[in-house]
C-alpha positions in Angstrom: -27.5 -29.7 -24.2 -25.4 -32.0 -21.9 -26.4 -32.6 -18.3 -29.6 -31.2 -16.9 -29.4 -28.3 -14.4 -30.4 -30.6 -11.6 -27.6 -33.1 -12.2 -25.2 -30.1 -12.3 -26.4 -29.0 -8.9 -25.9 -32.5 -7.5 -22.4 -32.7 -8.9 -21.5 -29.4 -7.3 -22.3 -30.7 -3.8 -19.3 -30.3 -1.5 -17.6 -33.7 -0.9 -16.6 -34.1 2.8 -15.5 -37.8 2.6 -11.6 -37.7 2.4 -11.6 -41.3 1.1 -13.8 -40.5 -1.9 -12.5 -39.7 -5.3 -12.0 -36.0 -5.9 -15.0 -34.3 -7.4 -14.6 -32.8 -10.8 -13.9 -29.1 -11.3 -16.8 -27.2 -12.9 -16.5 -24.0 -14.8 -18.8 -21.7 -16.8 -18.1 -19.5 -19.8 -19.9 -16.5 -21.1 -19.7 -15.8 -24.8 -21.6 -14.0 -27.5 -25.1 -15.4 -28.2 -24.5 -17.8 -31.1 -20.8 -18.4 -30.4 -21.4 -21.5 -28.2 -20.1 -24.1 -30.7 -16.6 -22.6 -31.2 -16.4 -22.2 -27.4 -17.2 -25.9 -27.0 -14.7 -26.9 -29.7 -12.0 -24.9 -28.0 -12.5 -26.0 -24.4 -13.0 -29.7 -25.2 -9.4 -29.6 -26.6 -8.3 -28.4 -23.1 -9.8 -31.5 -21.5 -13.2 -30.0 -20.4 -16.3 -32.2 -20.8 -19.5 -30.3 -21.7 -22.4 -30.0 -19.3 -25.4 -27.6 -19.1 -25.5 -24.8 -21.7 -27.8 -22.0 -23.0 -27.2 -19.5 -25.8 -24.4 -17.3 -24.6 -23.5 -19.6 -21.7 -21.6 -22.9 -21.5 -20.6 -25.0 -18.5 -18.1 -27.9 -18.4 -16.3 -30.1 -16.0 -12.7 -31.3 -15.7 -11.2 -34.0 -13.5 -8.2 -31.9 -12.5 -8.0 -28.6 -10.6 -6.9 -26.3 -13.4 -7.4 -22.8 -14.7 -10.7 -21.7 -16.1 -11.3 -22.4 -19.9 -9.8 -20.1 -22.5 -10.4 -19.5 -26.1 -10.9 -16.9 -28.9 -14.7 -16.8 -28.3 -14.5 -17.0 -24.4 -15.6 -13.6 -23.2 -15.2 -14.5 -19.6 -14.9 -17.7 -17.6 -15.0 -18.7 -13.9 -14.4 -21.8 -11.8 -17.9 -22.6 -10.5 -19.0 -22.3 -6.9 -22.6 -23.4 -7.6 -26.0 -22.1 -8.7 -29.4 -21.2 -7.4 -32.9 -21.3 -8.8 -36.1 -19.6 -7.5 -38.5 -16.8 -7.6 -37.2 -15.2 -4.3 -34.0 -13.2 -4.6 -33.3 -13.2 -0.9 -33.5 -17.0 -0.8 -31.1 -17.2 -3.8 -28.7 -15.0 -2.0 -29.0 -17.2 1.0 -28.0 -20.1 -1.2 -25.0 -18.2 -2.5 -23.9 -17.5 1.1 -24.3 -21.2 2.0 -22.3 -22.4 -0.9 -19.5 -19.9 -0.2 -19.4 -21.0 3.4 -19.1 -24.6 2.3 -16.1 -23.8 0.2 -14.2 -21.0 1.9 -13.1 -20.4 5.5 -15.0 -17.7 7.4 -12.1 -15.2 7.2 -11.9 -15.3 3.4 -12.9 -12.2 1.5 -13.3 -11.7 -2.3 -11.7 -8.5 -3.6 -14.5 -7.7 -6.0 -18.1 -8.7 -6.9 -19.2 -8.8 -10.5 -22.8 -9.4 -11.4 -24.1 -9.4 -15.0 -26.6 -11.2 -17.3 -25.7 -13.7 -20.1 -26.4 -12.3 -23.5 -30.1 -12.5 -24.3 -29.8 -12.0 -28.0 -27.2 -11.7 -30.8 -25.3 -8.4 -30.5 -27.0 -5.7 -32.5 -30.3 -7.7 -32.9 -33.1 -5.5 -31.7 -30.4 -3.0 -30.5 -29.0 -5.5 -28.0 -25.6 -4.7 -26.5 -23.9 -6.8 -23.8 -23.1 -5.8 -20.3 -24.7 -5.0 -17.0 -28.4 -4.2 -17.3 -30.9 -2.8 -14.8 -32.0 -6.2 -13.5 -28.4 -7.4 -12.9 -27.5 -4.0 -11.4 -30.3 -4.3 -8.9 -29.4 -7.9 -8.1 -25.8 -6.9 -7.7 -26.5 -4.1 -5.3 -28.6 -6.4 -3.1 -25.9 -9.2 -3.1 -23.4 -6.5 -2.2 -25.5 -5.3 0.7 -25.8 -8.9 2.0 -22.1 -9.9 1.5 -20.2 -6.7 2.0 -19.5 -7.0 5.8 -18.3 -10.6 5.8 -17.2 -11.7 2.3 -16.1 -8.7 0.3 -13.3 -6.1 0.3 -14.7 -3.8 -2.4 -16.7 -0.7 -1.8 -19.4 -1.4 -4.5 -20.5 -4.0 -7.0 -19.0 -4.1 -10.6 -15.8 -2.2 -10.0 -13.0 -2.7 -12.5 -10.7 -5.2 -10.7 -6.9 -4.7 -10.3 -4.5 -7.4 -11.5 -4.3 -10.3 -9.1 -7.6 -9.6 -7.3 -10.1 -12.4 -6.6 -13.5 -11.8 -8.1 -16.9 -13.4 -7.0 -18.9 -13.8 -10.2 -22.7 -14.0 -10.4 -24.2 -14.6 -13.8 -27.9 -14.2 -14.4 -28.6 -17.0 -16.9 -32.2 -16.0 -16.2 -33.6 -13.6 -13.6 -34.6 -16.7 -11.5 -31.5 -18.8 -12.3 -28.1 -17.6 -11.2 -24.6 -19.2 -11.5 -21.8 -18.4 -9.0 -18.1 -18.6 -9.7 -14.7 -17.0 -9.1 -11.7 -16.0 -11.2 -8.5 -14.0 -10.8 -8.1 -10.7 -12.5 -5.2 -10.7 -15.0 -5.8 -9.3 -18.5 -8.1 -6.3 -19.1 -11.1 -8.4 -20.1 -10.8 -10.5 -16.9 -10.9 -7.2 -14.9 -14.1 -6.0 -16.4 -17.6 -7.1 -15.2 -18.6 -9.9 -17.5 -15.6 -9.2 -19.8 -17.4 -6.0 -21.1 -15.4 -2.8 -20.9 -17.4 -0.2 -18.9 -17.7 3.0 -20.9 -19.9 5.9 -19.6 -20.2 8.6 -22.2 -22.1 11.9 -21.8 -23.4 11.6 -25.4 -23.6 8.6 -27.8 -20.6 8.2 -30.1 -21.0 8.7 -33.9 -21.2 4.9 -34.3 -20.8 1.7 -32.2 -17.3 1.2 -33.8 -16.2 3.6 -31.1 -16.8 0.8 -28.5 -14.9 -1.8 -30.6 -12.0 0.6 -31.0 -11.9 1.5 -27.3 -11.9 -2.2 -26.3 -9.4 -3.4 -28.9 -6.9 -0.7 -28.0 -7.1 -1.4 -24.3 -7.0 -5.2 -24.8 -4.1 -5.1 -27.3 -1.7 -3.3 -24.8 -0.2 -1.4 -27.7 2.1 1.4 -26.6 0.2 4.2 -28.3 1.2 7.8 -27.6 -0.4 11.2 -28.2 0.8 12.6 -31.5 1.2 9.2 -33.1 -0.2 8.8 -36.6 -3.0 6.2 -37.0 -5.0 5.1 -40.1 -8.3 3.5 -40.2 -9.4 1.4 -43.2 -13.2 1.4 -43.5 -13.5 4.5 -41.3 -16.9 5.8 -42.2 -18.8 7.2 -40.4 -16.0 7.6 -37.9 -16.7 5.9 -34.5 -13.2 4.3 -34.3 -11.6 7.5 -35.5 -13.5 9.4 -32.7 -11.8 7.2 -30.1 -8.3 7.6 -31.7 -8.8 11.4 -31.8 -9.8 11.4 -28.1 -6.5 9.7 -27.3 -4.6 12.5 -29.0 -3.6 10.8 -32.2 -3.4 12.2 -35.7 -5.8 10.2 -37.7 -6.2 9.4 -41.4 -9.6 7.9 -42.2 -9.8 5.9 -45.4 -13.2 5.1 -46.9 -15.2 5.8 -50.1 -18.3 6.7 -47.9 -18.9 10.0 -46.2 -17.6 10.7 -42.7 -19.6 12.2 -39.9 -19.0 16.0 -39.9 -18.0 15.9 -36.2 -15.0 13.7 -37.3 -14.3 15.2 -40.7 -13.9 18.7 -39.2 -11.6 17.7 -36.4 -8.2 19.5 -36.8 -6.2 16.2 -36.3 -8.2 14.3 -38.9 -7.4 13.7 -42.5 -10.1 12.2 -44.8 -9.0 10.1 -47.8 -12.1 9.2 -49.8 -10.9 6.1 -51.5 -10.5 2.4 -51.1 -7.4 1.2 -49.4 -6.3 -0.9 -52.4 -6.4 2.3 -54.6 -4.2 4.3 -52.2 -0.5 4.7 -53.1 1.8 3.1 -50.4 3.4 6.5 -49.8 0.2 7.7 -48.2 0.9 5.4 -45.3 4.3 7.0 -44.6 4.7 7.7 -40.9 1.6 5.6 -39.9 2.4 3.7 -36.7 -1.0 2.1 -36.0 -3.7 0.8 -38.4 -7.3 -0.2 -37.6 -9.2 -2.1 -40.1 -13.0 -2.6 -40.0 -14.3 -2.9 -43.6 -17.2 -4.9 -45.0 -15.1 -7.2 -47.2 -14.1 -10.8 -47.0 -11.2 -11.6 -44.5 -9.0 -12.9 -47.3 -9.3 -9.6 -49.2 -8.7 -7.7 -46.0 -5.5 -9.6 -45.3 -4.2 -9.1 -48.9 -4.8 -5.4 -48.7 -3.1 -5.0 -45.3 -0.3 -7.3 -46.2 0.7 -5.1 -49.0 0.9 -2.1 -46.7 2.9 -3.7 -43.8 5.4 -5.5 -45.9 6.3 -2.5 -48.0 9.9 -1.6 -47.6 9.0 1.9 -46.2 6.4 0.7 -43.7 6.5 2.3 -40.3 3.6 0.3 -38.9 4.1 -0.9 -35.3 0.7 -2.5 -34.7 -2.6 -3.4 -36.3 -6.1 -4.1 -35.0 -8.0 -5.9 -37.7 -11.7 -6.8 -37.6 -12.3 -10.1 -39.5 -15.9 -10.6 -40.5 -17.0 -14.3 -40.1 -20.4 -14.2 -41.7 -21.4 -17.2 -39.5 -19.6 -19.1 -36.8 -18.8 -22.0 -39.1 -16.1 -19.7 -40.5 -14.3 -19.8 -37.1 -12.5 -22.9 -38.5 -10.7 -20.5 -40.9 -9.0 -18.5 -38.1 -5.9 -20.7 -38.1 -5.5 -20.2 -41.9 -5.8 -16.4 -41.4 -3.2 -16.6 -38.6 -0.8 -18.4 -41.0 -1.3 -15.6 -43.5 -0.5 -12.9 -40.9 2.6 -14.9 -39.8 4.0 -14.3 -43.3 4.3 -10.6 -42.4 6.9 -11.6 -39.7 5.0 -10.0 -36.8 6.3 -10.1 -33.2 3.0 -11.2 -31.8 -0.5 -12.2 -32.9 -3.5 -12.4 -30.6 -7.1 -13.1 -31.6 -10.3 -12.5 -29.6 -14.0 -12.0 -30.2 -14.4 -8.6 -28.4 -17.4 -8.1 -26.3 -18.7 -5.5 -28.8 -17.9 -7.7 -31.9 -20.9 -9.1 -33.7 -20.1 -12.3 -35.7 -16.5 -11.3 -36.1 -13.1 -11.4 -34.3 -10.3 -8.9 -33.8 -6.7 -9.6 -34.7 -4.1 -7.7 -32.6 -0.9 -7.8 -34.6 2.3 -6.3 -33.1 4.9 -5.7 -35.8 7.8 -4.4 -33.6 
């Protein structure tokens, strides 16, 4: 577990003695519930020393002033300002204000305020999904009310940040235990509150694969256009296809199982009821984008996809591949999987555990 919460609080005390040794930099990381060990493995290689942690939440310290920790399983990370404990929310906000005042000049303003809870369960367990909940929403609104005039530039809490903006982060490790930090918005996940893409739909999608597809497409930065042809391997019942169709793509769904009628009857959708391995390569002619989310072992997934993208007539520009880990011990295999993908001669490979991923990761592979 590392240091106790109390020792962490003492370490975060502002050092006003110029002759004293520089205090270490503290940071905290939010991740999926259960993904703490691969997070710890990654950040210790970056020189971070582990401190206080809970499921879905890891803190660490570093002797140098550097950027916040990074890694495949790091959903979001912040350089720490401090923390507060207590049963009175107003007193905890008082503590936040005091710690900001100790670190920043009076004229400094944060561009955005993000407030969210750490994951309280594994994604999908008892229907749990990550992101802002009712408690953190209420806490965020009260923090905003107290800080808006003197410390914030935004017009509300939990707005999507613009690149380069400074963000004040408040994580509810527990309703009565908050951590405060800050980071700069850069990539899409760093712009979203808690690293979770805000999606507000009038009606639920046909499956939660919709959210994974939406996040992976945004995160990848692929130059996808209306009218492009996309294929999804492991398409049933059609959540990811639903998102692709919304973006104006022509979609081929490949799966032995049945598709949701809402998707199957769409004029821009073609259903191929088969396994991807059984499909002639000519069926992929003209396909620019491939999404893969099938319930097979990663090695088999890569073998199947490799045959498609290395075919002499392949038109594939990019792939979003969900790799099922089974358990987090399998994270050690990611480098081997990257080596396999490298054999396809891609332009770029990126790997991330998406906020909506369960015990799995997404490979974004750009071929041209």
